[in-house]
Structures are given as C-alpha cells and as structure tokens.
N, C-alpha and C positions, 0 to 999 in steps of 0.2 A: 503493499499500500504505500500511495506516495505522500511524503510529508506536505503541510500547509507551509507555502512559503511566507516567509517570516512578514512582507509587507501585507500580506493578505491578515495574518494574525492583528500584525497592527492596526490596521486600519477597521477590521472591525471591532477591536476591543476598542478603539476610539468613539466610532458611532456608538457605540453600545453605553460606555460609560456618558457620553455626552447625551443621548438621550434619556438618562438615568434608567438604564438596565443595566444596575451594579451587581446584580446575579451573573448575568453574560458576561461584564467586565471581567467579573473574577474568575470565570472558569477560562481565561486566557495564560492567569498570573502563577508563575510558580512562586512556591513558598519561600525560595529564599530570594526575591527581588528586590533588588538595591538599585533607590530612589535616589538622585539629586539634581533641587533645583532652587532655585532662589529663596524660597521660604521655607524650604526644611530638605531634611536629608533624613532618608530611614531604612533599614533594612529588614525585610519580612514581610510577606504577604496580609500578614492584620494590619499594621501601622500605615502600610500604603494604601490599602484600600479605607482605613479610618480617614486619611487625607483625601483622598480620591471621593469620597462620599461628600465630604463637608465642601470640595470645590465644586461640587454636580450641582450641589443647590442653589450655585449662584451663575448656573450654564442655561443659557436659553436656547444657543444653537451653535453651530460650528461650517464655517466656509475652509474646506480646504483647497490650497493652495498649489503644494507641490505634492509627490509621496514618489520614494525609492527606496529599493532594496535589492539586497543579494539573498544569498543562500542562510545567513547569519545574522542580517542586521536589515533595519529599516528606519530611514529617514521623513519627518514629516514633517510640514510647515503649512500650519493654518492660521485663521483667526478664529479664534474664540469668544464668540458672544455673552455677555454677561449681563446682569443684572447692576450690578453695582461700578462697574468700571467700563461697561459697552465693549467693542470689539479688542482684545488684546490679541496680538503678532504671537506665535509660540512657533518655537523649532522644537523638535524630539526625538532624540536617537533611542531605538530601543533594540535590544539584544534579543532574540529568539532563539530556543532551541527547544527540541521536541515538541514543537506545538504550543510553549509557552515563554512569557516573558520574563527573562533574569534580570535585565537592568532597562531604567528609563532614567535618561537625562532630557531635564526641560529646560529650556532657558526663554525667555519675553522680560520685556521690560516692567520690573515689578515696582517701578515708580508710578504707572499708570494706576494700580489695583486700587482701588475706593473713590478714584478721582472723578468717575463720571465720564470724564471727557480728557482728552491730552492736557497736559499740563505745556504752558509758552515757558519759551527758555528764559532760564532767571526767575522763576516763580518758586 
C-alpha cells in the first residue's frame, strides 16, 4: 500500500483544524510531535493540540497561497483569517513520516496578533 504524501497530510491536517475539526486534525499528529512557533514551543501531542485548539477558536477561515512537498516534508504558505487580528500571513514547515506529522515549524508576524489590522511603521 502506498503511503500518503506529506503534502497531502499537511493540507488535510490544515484544512481540518482551520475548519474546527480538531478530532480529524489530531489523527494526523504523531505522539512525539515537536512544535516551534513565535508564541509557543512544545513537545508531545497533548500540548500541541491544546495550543491548536485555543488558536482554532479565533480562526474564521484560510486562504492557501502555496504548498510544496517531497517524500518527507511539506511547506505551506497561507493567510489565516482570524476574528481578533484579521488575516495573518503564515508559513509552516512540517515533517511527516508514517502518515503522521512529527514536527511543525510555524512563522508569522506575531506583532499583528490582537491588533485587528496591521500596524503602521513606528506605531
């Protein structure tokens, strides 16, 4: 049986959690997942999903900009639509093996969080 490509896992996972299907999203996550983001770092599925659950409560949608992958990793760039901060441009690098996400490195402009709109320079 052929393994699902990391890019497919990454996009299915992202679609699931941004549409508030955390149970489905959790099915793509390895027990030993390592997360590295601007606001949090964690190791293990439970703390990772706890952070994701909290974030998902603020999410209203997603607009995928680009997605690339190979046999072990995926890179996604998307605008995450939020209630509190509007659109957050995000880039996420995921490593996948055996159909599960083992690492997630997220980057976005954390200064925009809670602002409702982008701040002007010097604000």
